[in-house]
Steps between C-alpha positions, in 0.01 A plus 500: 500500500200580276235228487480376139121511519519877545686543169320621188515310172758752380712441812478122450648543151775740608603342830423130456504407131746719309803434731466124442438537125812716467696254715405227251693692232236721338615846389276769651574736207454277196310186607248612763204727422253599771140617460490426129193651334451299182170645376387862470146448629202481266364834379140524619274713283163644591369776279801711409680445831770243566668349804771236539420169664739324734840392375635150555808498722742225601687542830831362371613360165842339464684513167790282387580788265297817434167403334552128562285435811547173684301541823224705659450558876179611668540620859246532780536635852566253780137478608444293184613144434814435298295397193237775516639676193544190283178511299550863400864431416402203282253717307775754437754230408264363236450846351874578507621153389715451812592142603559523877265659753551589868273615779635623834390656828856556623537160671615315189404435137238277342629406153278394208683344206320550164777335294345154488820343636467178704450547873276705723323797343502687831751497786586712805839669520668673790599862443867402482432235233379732224632375159797656322476661154661188348241274663205702375656538154518121485128484582430762232686294240298193595180702468600628155659179370846658466741206498838581343767760581443659156126535568584645843734762350244616242206503742687704760648755262453862605221729390572836337514795741553856381517672839155657462347269757263342249435135569258253342152463645430159649329359189778628271751338732316167475481520120870588472620230740281225352611585148872512578471175698304327223760599240778389735332157505482489119145615421493675160138609455353725769176699524447782751149642533494839670216752487551820305665763716685257727845558354562218253785694337681558830453132582646406160794736554596337833468151349718596203752683720550208741533243220728730299728592791529140614613406149207265459366693200744709298286642217139592556219611267202692637210488251197730498229584248471878542761770455362675809579191707859486373551873564354477852719197577820662373442827689374327812620190679742380229699824497742341748636272227652817348738434207447124514151551356371593155164541328461327163371765258413476132613137501866607540687231695811570710636192677733691736244540783376269774147627569270556199160669499293442188153513351377175351445674170848653526642152455267365231449598138212257438744328264668184626810564292565854627375507860738720697521269801671241280808724494555357849601136532231279660707466819592873526254573783495310829181664626195656331242692703168545317303795636119497463531145369120464477500718189592222262837341568327179607296461180626214289472698176634825638798667336617579852505131582755447227749714696456283808536180298818630334651571844352184649817412694465818708298524817165671431318701768149621417356801685131584489212631704255293300612158377302408191329163481284449191455224247776653287734661753637366828767664712489207742553241226815683392646619834337256741293593805582840650797485736335779698175695474427837660145596410319831465280403794801433724667824389190699597468316832866569581463869414755493217234551230225756479143385554234634271139604475276434203255749352274320254316729260179366348404677176145445377596370156759268658266340749193495279659475155424737212288433194489767228162612375425537130594871497856457630777563245873471547749779429504401130119527478445125477248307711639309798451124502193411703607290797572542871847639573686476831843556655654235275416724204568849635819655361592176325247510216251763623598843627234699689627853540295575812633191675860616455404843633325366811800281585731802467257703713488241782880469507532879516231524768682245715836676466346837582356355822830338598801664337510613134873425492485138614674283240239307300519223239201434273509163322310521171393245238761606241712793383212676325290476816789634708525801269126573518515471878790745508294749299192456721706550817664811355155649442399413857815663644558818294670701775744219582582441133553872438744504790687204348406298194675208670231480768343224287709293261446193290784259575476224241748305293442692177567845647867590557416823685269320739750220563769757584273631776475160666804567720350831614169331578660244730738752663341612831675836480351589161152654495427425134357296340219455754259287297624235256265334253636171368397158376773240555830683533470568874355166613834348602815607679426872527608605849230762562564561870254785541216377279185547708228437244471218246208521259382182329340595168605188313349152486754292692417131532852370563585454869869544415441838339260604777756428772766688308276805464411495870872485567548846347357647820622270776823679583503712816669840515429654839721802431255606228186396688443176305355249749224345289351538155161491335383291206224663296330225302267579206504150350425264792856374472522486879263204493832316465551563874258209549723268296678240713825587320495853644680528833471863612157623599406870493440685826182656367278482196268785419254434220338780306232301321145368520388276784477200267777244524739495206503187287806304381426628148635838609846345488651368180541122496852368552697497176859475390702812571585712196862494384675817617793664327761507779652831389180702488263300714224520235307215341655343192282511187551169316335613179638377169692823448680473832854366501649317800608745767278785380142604553251749365426806712201722432587853395316765701363775281306820569175466688603175669432293187736215426638347186650156471434228754160638615288489185245286683416760765164674488473849655173633638400804705189646660435194717351531851781387731478538878629371833259292708473477881781423743558229757786452747659166581771420754709199593433360845768375740512168313551662159143432381307761310200642685257772404443753777554862584816637655290566812395135530854384432632728777227387741604136460862595562409691817287218636795264450719731709253578782264240649246762609440872546611462864822334385571790266415766763727333754792491258437857380486650849801303628727568202721799569540589132190447287721492190628163623153352441478660154844364404410151625182500290696607192737206545196274468370673189240728667592848377246738649616805307355361178158446657518851646539636147205295378279610793600862429444609863753635747439212739738412777663159452326396824158596362574343160584165661199504734266605220624255237544196726212544747268758335550754779405866434807694388617846603726703277837609634374859506199399711722321750740796517216748559356282777835506682523878462161543669621324815699687764788265436784746426458717812767312696773595250695825465400733217774387256434132565127561442577666167720207396229245588238699308732509197553123531126455517462688172776284351307193608179634342680557170738205482417229755619354827821339374651838410475661846673202667839578347736760647588607145158671482644776719719612208200547269282811473321636693671321794838648410352845566526416872876441488738211447391148602710534817333832587152357439572194716637739765155660526378169644793464742671195341481256213325245722234755598451602136446135396263456795303803376474340152368177653244700701398683184439168328297380799282809474455449126370148544279560803135430424359813336 
């Protein structure tokens, strides 16, 4: 009989634990999941290279029903104690909101009860005494405060499955379960805070589906403030409601449906006597889900609030990435404290959201201010008021033509160095500014615009043609539009999966709006190469990263400015957010001529001039505008901003990994595949390829590490290869084997050590000139002898020159 201490952790699970768990009544197909990866691994970014960090994995999770987890088990091999896995399991249980935790080494189970029930928190159980599903469901109900049979039935109702294999991520699962359970217990006001890009709509769909199918809620209203959000919702996750669902359009009410999607403004006429929602009785809806609820539904004087008050008997669920708490507006006062929060920072750490770099552009007249001299005249020939102007003035009441052009030039320059067809959103001060920016970008990109006039488009609320292109912009399969200039329309709810560049050319002082704008780029789309995105900041808006209310730090900040520290005056002081028309996303003009529900939009005329709404703007040209010096900043391992070069950053990372040069040399020479070391460094955020590009020398990874970390002289790969060729090293091989090794040596000189270690290299030219991989290996006698020859080649390469 096999000694248990000889079994691996995997064998302990298979041979010792699972048989007893199944014997206790757990279904291996529907209730037991092994090796559950519940994060994707943080995306590590250095330069323009990315690597995935480690994923979190639970050995076993037990489910009462799919997506309702009741216990987690962490296993160790039998050389460990029975409780050796408990601390890790408790960390995972807290993240996953699981009430009962087990650790085992195959001899028995150590149970930790997180329910708060009377009795021991921890106890030892024999293998044959593992609890039944009914016993652990009872613990789950204690943990969640589920007391009655009716609450039990609602809380355990099935999720929606469409056969595609899609299941909620762990945080969506928590949000769904907590919401359904809270409603089952009678809670009628619920707030869910989930970062942009984390699937709030899918979460809402599963909540609605479970409550609807269980008969708990029979008629449901889903409210949003943008037509794009309604259209995305209908075509996306809510499509499974099929003919039970309708969209309220043009205030036409049909009471024959069960699921209603509507815009706030689609239900209100700004006239208490004729508001469309009043065609429904106050108790018509059982459940109202308010998407992007930070945008005004919590304001006491909001027209949207009147809808919620009219349907006050219904359960209200607010969804937002950015709950608003000001003197006038409070989501928490209306909904209560968030039932669950999944932050931008957590999403980035888990690898579900894209990290980002920041490129801060310092323009001379922004950092130093601009004061007109006596000779300066505006476009009308009038003198310009004598005072110092800064970013609070530019494009709001003073337009400097050269400044617009240099912004357009820097955006174009960046795209040309990365990819001219990377989707880009430029947030401008207002519609007129967005139009001028479109013109400036068109002049910077004549060949692209000649190929397609849709390369750059203004997508703002006043322009029907631009708004129609919004769907094409967010569709990963559509090339055009590439660059979208906008002001407010695209700040919220636009699912721009492949947006890789966000340009801040507007004065944004609101943390709520800032988070929403950052959220336009946080979605990951690996199929289209979207792993991270870049924020190009011309207005010092990213100073808001230092605000305690911001929870997702950048991976890198690169400043293109003077060496002087920026002052707080570079950021506008906090002020009340402007009122935004929910249909167009543009600021409402409350002038005397403006009626409720309408606003004045400037008309763009020839030459970029405006009429109506922008009479106060002064236009000047011929001003000296330039970019100042650049500085690079990174985040250290603790998320703190430090100013240092990529070389210094890499050196610190290497010295953390290797205690000394001797330690590194020992590991290098004893590691069969050098790529293993490179991969391990990447997992810890040290991506050598980026530094190689900055150094601009064909150094071997070995030389790069020794040079950067310990200041050793570095040889190029070509120099190392030539040194090996001069030795009489190849004489012991047959002619064909010699030719193969020489070709591999040239491959090394051109591409690096990691490439010659893989057998797949034998299929690439010029190696394939010597035959198939099998024929080439045959020249060495066997696969083992070929691999031995590669190891000897590496030994020769790293012998002291």
